[in-house]
C-alpha positions in Angstrom: 65.4 -35.0 -31.3 63.4 -38.3 -31.8 66.1 -40.1 -29.9 65.9 -37.7 -27.0 62.1 -38.1 -27.0 62.5 -41.8 -26.8 64.9 -41.6 -23.8 62.7 -39.1 -22.0 59.6 -41.2 -22.7 61.3 -44.3 -21.4 62.7 -42.6 -18.3 59.5 -40.8 -17.5 57.4 -43.9 -18.1 59.5 -46.0 -15.8 59.4 -43.4 -13.0 55.6 -42.9 -13.5 55.1 -46.7 -13.3 57.1 -47.0 -10.0 55.4 -43.9 -8.5 51.9 -45.0 -9.5 52.4 -48.3 -7.7 53.5 -46.4 -4.6 50.5 -44.0 -4.7 48.1 -47.0 -5.3 49.5 -48.8 -2.3 48.1 -46.0 -0.1 44.6 -47.2 -0.9 45.2 -51.0 -0.6 44.6 -52.8 2.6 45.9 -56.2 1.6 47.8 -58.2 4.2 51.0 -58.2 2.3 54.6 -57.5 3.2 55.2 -56.1 -0.3 52.2 -53.8 -0.2 53.1 -52.6 3.3 56.6 -51.9 2.2 55.6 -50.0 -0.9 52.9 -48.0 1.0 55.6 -46.8 3.5 57.1 -44.8 0.7 54.0 -43.2 -0.8 55.4 -39.6 -0.3 58.6 -40.6 -2.2 56.4 -42.2 -4.9 54.6 -38.9 -5.3 57.9 -37.1 -5.8 58.9 -39.7 -8.4 55.7 -39.0 -10.3 56.3 -35.3 -10.2 59.8 -35.9 -11.7 58.2 -38.2 -14.3 55.8 -35.4 -15.2 58.7 -33.0 -15.8 60.6 -35.5 -17.9 57.6 -36.4 -20.0 56.9 -32.7 -20.6 60.4 -32.2 -21.8 60.0 -35.1 -24.2 56.7 -33.7 -25.4 54.8 -36.9 -24.5 51.5 -35.3 -24.0 49.2 -38.1 -23.0 51.7 -39.8 -20.6 52.2 -36.3 -19.1 48.4 -36.0 -18.6 48.4 -39.4 -16.8 51.3 -38.3 -14.6 49.4 -35.1 -13.7 46.5 -37.2 -12.6 48.6 -39.4 -10.5 50.4 -36.5 -8.9 47.1 -34.9 -8.0 45.7 -38.1 -6.6 48.9 -38.6 -4.6 48.8 -35.0 -3.3 45.2 -35.5 -2.1 46.3 -38.6 -0.1 48.7 -36.4 1.8 46.4 -33.3 2.1 44.9 -34.3 5.5 48.4 -34.2 7.1 48.8 -30.6 6.1 45.3 -29.3 7.1 45.2 -28.3 10.7 42.1 -28.8 12.9 40.4 -26.4 15.3 42.7 -25.3 18.2 41.6 -25.3 21.8 41.2 -22.1 23.8 44.6 -20.3 24.3 44.0 -20.5 28.1 43.7 -24.3 28.1 46.2 -26.2 30.2 48.4 -28.7 28.4 50.5 -31.8 28.9 53.8 -32.2 27.0 54.4 -35.7 25.8 57.7 -37.1 24.4 58.1 -40.4 22.6 61.6 -42.0 22.0 62.8 -45.3 20.6 66.2 -45.8 22.2 67.6 -48.5 19.8 67.9 -51.6 21.9 68.7 -49.4 24.9 71.9 -48.1 23.3 71.0 -44.5 22.7 72.6 -41.6 24.6 70.2 -41.6 27.6 71.9 -38.6 29.3 70.9 -36.7 26.2 67.4 -38.0 26.3 67.0 -36.9 30.0 68.4 -33.5 29.1 65.9 -33.2 26.2 63.0 -34.1 28.6 64.2 -31.5 31.1 64.9 -28.8 28.6 61.5 -29.2 27.0 59.7 -29.4 30.3 58.2 -32.8 29.4 55.4 -34.2 31.6 55.2 -37.7 30.1 57.8 -39.7 28.3 57.2 -43.1 26.6 60.3 -45.1 25.9 60.5 -48.0 23.3 63.1 -50.7 23.2 63.8 -50.3 26.9 66.3 -52.8 28.5 67.4 -53.4 32.1 70.7 -51.6 31.5 68.8 -48.7 30.0 66.7 -48.4 33.1 69.8 -48.2 35.2 71.3 -45.6 32.9 68.2 -43.5 32.9 68.2 -43.5 36.7 71.9 -42.5 36.7 71.2 -39.7 34.2 68.6 -38.2 36.7 65.3 -39.2 35.1 63.7 -39.3 38.5 64.5 -35.7 39.1 62.5 -34.8 35.9 59.9 -37.5 35.8 59.8 -39.2 39.2 57.0 -41.8 38.5 57.5 -44.7 36.2 55.9 -47.8 34.7 58.5 -50.0 33.1 58.7 -53.5 31.6 62.2 -53.7 30.2 63.3 -56.7 28.2 66.5 -57.9 26.6 66.8 -57.5 22.8 64.8 -54.2 22.8 61.4 -55.7 23.4 60.7 -53.6 26.4 58.9 -50.3 27.0 58.5 -47.7 29.7 56.4 -44.7 30.8 58.0 -41.9 32.8 55.8 -39.3 34.3 55.7 -36.0 36.3 52.4 -37.3 37.7 51.7 -40.4 39.8 51.0 -43.5 37.9 48.8 -46.5 38.8 47.5 -49.7 37.1 50.8 -50.3 35.3 50.3 -53.3 33.2 51.4 -55.2 30.0 48.8 -55.4 27.2 47.9 -59.0 26.3 48.3 -60.4 22.8 51.5 -58.7 21.6 55.0 -60.1 20.9 56.8 -57.0 22.3 56.0 -55.3 25.5 53.2 -52.8 25.2 52.2 -50.9 28.3 49.2 -49.0 29.8 49.1 -47.0 33.0 46.8 -44.3 34.4 48.3 -40.9 35.2 46.8 -38.7 37.9 47.2 -35.3 36.1 46.2 -32.6 38.5 42.7 -30.9 38.1 41.6 -33.3 35.4 40.2 -36.8 34.9 42.5 -39.8 35.3 44.2 -40.3 31.9 45.3 -43.6 30.4 48.9 -43.5 29.0 50.1 -46.1 26.5 53.6 -46.9 25.4 53.2 -49.0 22.2 55.5 -50.9 19.9 53.5 -53.2 17.5 55.6 -55.5 15.3 56.7 -54.2 11.9 55.2 -55.5 8.6 58.6 -56.4 7.4 60.8 -58.3 7.9 58.1 -59.9 10.1 55.2 -61.5 8.2 52.6 -58.9 7.5 49.8 -60.8 9.1 51.4 -60.4 12.5 51.6 -56.6 12.0 47.9 -56.5 10.9 46.9 -58.7 13.9 48.6 -56.4 16.4 47.1 -53.2 14.9 43.6 -54.9 15.0 44.3 -56.1 18.5 44.6 -52.4 19.6 41.1 -51.6 18.4 39.1 -53.3 21.2 41.7 -52.1 23.8 41.2 -48.5 22.7 37.4 -48.9 22.4 37.2 -50.3 26.0 39.3 -47.6 27.5 37.1 -45.5 29.8 39.6 -42.7 30.4 41.0 -39.9 28.2 44.0 -41.4 26.3 47.6 -40.4 25.5 49.5 -42.8 23.3 53.3 -42.6 22.6 54.4 -45.2 20.1 56.8 -46.5 17.5 53.9 -47.8 15.4 56.0 -49.3 12.7 53.3 -47.9 10.5 52.9 -44.7 8.5 49.8 -42.6 7.6 49.9 -44.3 4.2 49.2 -47.7 5.6 45.5 -48.2 5.3 45.6 -50.4 8.4 46.9 -47.5 10.5 44.2 -45.1 9.2 41.6 -47.7 10.0 42.9 -48.0 13.6 42.4 -44.3 14.0 38.9 -44.4 12.5 37.6 -47.5 14.2 38.9 -47.3 17.8 36.5 -44.8 19.3 33.4 -45.8 21.2 30.1 -44.1 20.3 29.8 -40.7 21.9 33.5 -40.4 22.8 35.9 -37.9 21.3 37.7 -39.1 18.2 41.1 -40.7 18.6 43.5 -38.4 16.6 47.1 -38.5 15.4 48.8 -35.4 16.7 50.8 -34.8 13.5 47.7 -35.0 11.4 45.6 -32.9 13.8 47.9 -29.9 13.9 48.8 -30.1 10.2 52.5 -30.9 10.7 52.6 -32.8 7.5 54.8 -35.9 7.0 57.3 -35.9 9.9 59.8 -38.7 9.1 61.6 -40.3 12.1 63.3 -43.4 10.7 66.0 -44.2 9.9 67.9 -41.5 11.7 71.5 -42.9 11.5 72.1 -43.0 7.8 73.6 -40.7 5.2 70.2 -40.2 3.7 67.6 -38.3 5.8 64.8 -40.1 7.6 62.0 -41.3 5.2 59.4 -43.0 7.4 57.1 -41.2 9.8 56.5 -44.1 12.2 56.9 -42.5 15.7 53.6 -41.1 16.7 51.6 -39.4 19.5 47.9 -40.1 19.6 45.2 -38.6 21.9 41.6 -39.0 22.7 39.9 -36.5 25.0 42.9 -34.2 24.7 43.6 -31.8 21.9 46.9 -31.7 20.1 48.4 -28.2 19.7 51.9 -29.0 18.5 54.1 -31.8 17.2 57.7 -31.9 16.2 60.7 -34.2 16.1 64.0 -34.0 17.9 67.4 -35.8 17.8 68.0 -38.8 20.0 71.8 -39.4 19.8 72.7 -43.0 19.3 69.3 -44.1 18.2 68.1 -45.1 14.7 64.9 -43.1 15.3 64.3 -39.4 15.9 62.1 -38.7 18.9 58.8 -36.7 18.8 57.3 -34.3 21.2 53.9 -32.7 21.3 51.6 -30.6 23.5 48.1 -31.8 24.3 45.6 -29.4 25.6 43.2 -30.4 28.3 39.6 -29.3 27.3 37.6 -27.4 29.9 35.1 -30.3 30.1 37.9 -32.6 31.5 39.0 -30.1 34.1 37.8 -30.5 37.6 
């Protein structure tokens, strides 16, 4: 029995150490590629700590088990906001259905994407990694029959982005200060205020230097603060809820007196909704494809398959409050 206790203690201690680092990274806002990488896997780290707790209990290592319990509780509390839904709008409120898809350097099955937009009665589609050939393929697949208005800035190598809309778009423009193409347009949604729509793709924190990722997330703050219209954002943020920099973007991008900028998955209590990578034997682990809103109220959020892409897409309904309706 002493030998088994030693083995259980060593295994549990190792898992607890690894998991504790992952949970701790949730709270750390250092501009560090390593910290950003570790924070991406905080939900996995919590599970490792839970396994460590079980092993330590089997080995009767009381005080390490107490420590593991504390870490598991702290880790669970970091994720709790994602599972706690916020107040829903009136059932009679009109809504806009938004879809976000990263099409993997333009190589995804775009016929399938157009079918998904049609079947889900989508009103706005943001497309990341849009290329010139992909624009042509989307047109051939009938995107204009579903979403006749567009704002596109395709680019070779997957640096492009596009917005496709059921409603007229104006003021289509690239955002300044970003390496990849990030877009803003204004949608004329009937019977409500003009609404700014963003298609965003900030750089990742790895393998790019983390400072570039931090810079682009911070660059979004004054853009969001200065936005006078209600906002809809579809994005491959290359960030998860466990990145402190992403949470700070949500918390610090709303001007005084305006409705809070919210993450749709967090607002509806959808939990962790991983979307990347979607082309591996293992299931997706990172929840980096997001829908944000300000001045509209999220009522649903879910993911869907985008054949040929390394991301799952996401789709959500955003209710239009009565105060916005004309």
